[in-house]
N, C-alpha and C positions, 0 to 999 in steps of 0.2 A: 456088114457091121458099120454102124454110124459112129462117127467120132464126135466128141464134145467140141464145142467152139473154143477158141482161144482168144485171149486179148489181142494177140498179134493179128488174128484175122480181121478184127475191127480196128486195128491200129489204135487200140485203147490200152491204157495202163490200169492196173487195179486201183480202185478208189482208196484214198486215205484222206479223210476229212476230219477237221476238228471244229467243235462248236464251243464258243466262249460266251455267247449271249443267245437270247431267245430267237433272234433273226437267223443266226447260224444254225441253231437247232432245228428250225423249221425246214431247212434244206435237207438235213440228215433225216428228219422225220418223213419227208416225202420219199426219200430213197429207200427207207426200210419199211414203208407201208406194205402190208401183206407178207412180210417175212414170216417164216415158220421156223419153229425150233422145239425140240423135245425138252421136257422139264429138266432132264439131267444136264442140259447145257447152260443152265443159269448158275452163276457163281457169285457169292457175296463174301468178300474177303474183308472182314471188319478191321483187321490190323492194318492192311494197306488202304483201307477206306475206298475199295473199288467194287463196283457191281458190274459184271460183264455177262454177255450172252453170245454164244456162238450160234448164229442164225443162218438160215438159207434165204437169202435176199433175192427177191424178184428184181431183175435189172431194168428198172423203169427207164433209166437213161438210154437203154438200147431198144426199147419196145417198138418205137416207130420205125427204126431201121430194120428190125427183124420182120415186122409186118410188111414193109415196102419190098424187102428182098425175098419175101415168102419163105423165110427160114424159121426154125423153131425159136420161140421165146426162150430166154435164159434165166437161170438163177446162178448165184455164186455164194459160197460160204463166206461170211463176214463176221468180224468181232465188233460188237457194239459195247463200248466200255464207258462207264461213268466214273469219274474221279471225285475225290473229296466227299464221298457219301458217308453221312453220319448215321443214317438209319434207313432200313428197308422194311416196308410193310406190304402185305398183299391181301387181296380180297377176291374170293372166287378162283383161287389158283391152288389146285390140288397137286402137290409135289410128291405124293406118296407113290405114284406110278411114273417111274423115270421115262417110260416110253410115250407118255401122254404128250401130244403135239399141240402147241399153242400157235396162234396166228396173231401177229402184232398189227393192230389197226391204226393206232396213232400215238404220238408222243407230245405232251404239252408241258410247258414250263411256266411256273408262277414265281416271279421274283419276290423275295422277302426283304427284310431290312438288312442293311450292311452287306449286301452281296449274297446273302444266303437265299435259299429258295427250295422249291419242290418240283420234282419231275414226276409226271404221271404217265405210265405206259398202259394204254388201254388194249385189252386182248379181246378177240372174238369170244362170245359166250359170256359176256359181262365180267371178265376177269380184269383186275387192275393191280399194277405194281407201282407203289409210291416210294420215291426216293427223296429223302431229305438231304440236301447238299449244302456244304459250306460255301461253295462257289461252283458255278456251272462250268464243267469241262467234260466234254463228250467226244470220243473218238470213234469213227467208223472206219474199219480197215478190212478190205477184201483179202482173204487168206488162201483162196484156191482159184483155179481157173474157172471160168464160166462153164456151165453144163446145161444141156437142154432141159427145160422145165418139164418135170414128169407128166404134168397135166396136159402139156402142149398148148395151153391157153394162158392168156393174161388174166390176172385176177379181176373180178368185177364186183360191184356192189349195187344191189337193187336201189333204185331211187326212192 
C-alpha cells in the first residue's frame, strides 16, 4: 500500500497566499492552472460577498522536484476565495450536475475605475466564470496534505 506524500517529506508548508493586485493574482493563477473541481464545490455567498471554490490543485511548485526524484506528481485540495464580489456570471457552466468536473485553465483580472474590476476564470471546454469585484482580494489556501495525482502525470497543453 502506498502512502500519500506529506508536506513534511518535502519540508514544505501548505500554501497560503493573498493577491491584492493583478501581479499578485498572476502568481496564484499559475499555481491553480489545471486545478479540477466538481460543480458542487463552487459557492457564491452574496451576503458575505464571497465566491469560493474547493479545488484539487496540481502542485506546480513541486513538479520539478517530483520529476527529478522520480516520485509521483502531487495534487492538494485548496480553497480559492474571492472577496468583495458584487456579481457572479457564468457562460458554458452547467451546474445542474453536481458531479460534473471542471478544469481551471486561467484567471485574468481587468482593473476598472476606483479600484473595482473584473476577474475571469476560464475553464476547459469554453466555460467562463466572471466576477465583478469592488476591490481585488483573492486567497489561495491549501487545506489538505498533498496526495499522488491520480493520473500519475503532469497536466500538458497541446501547442
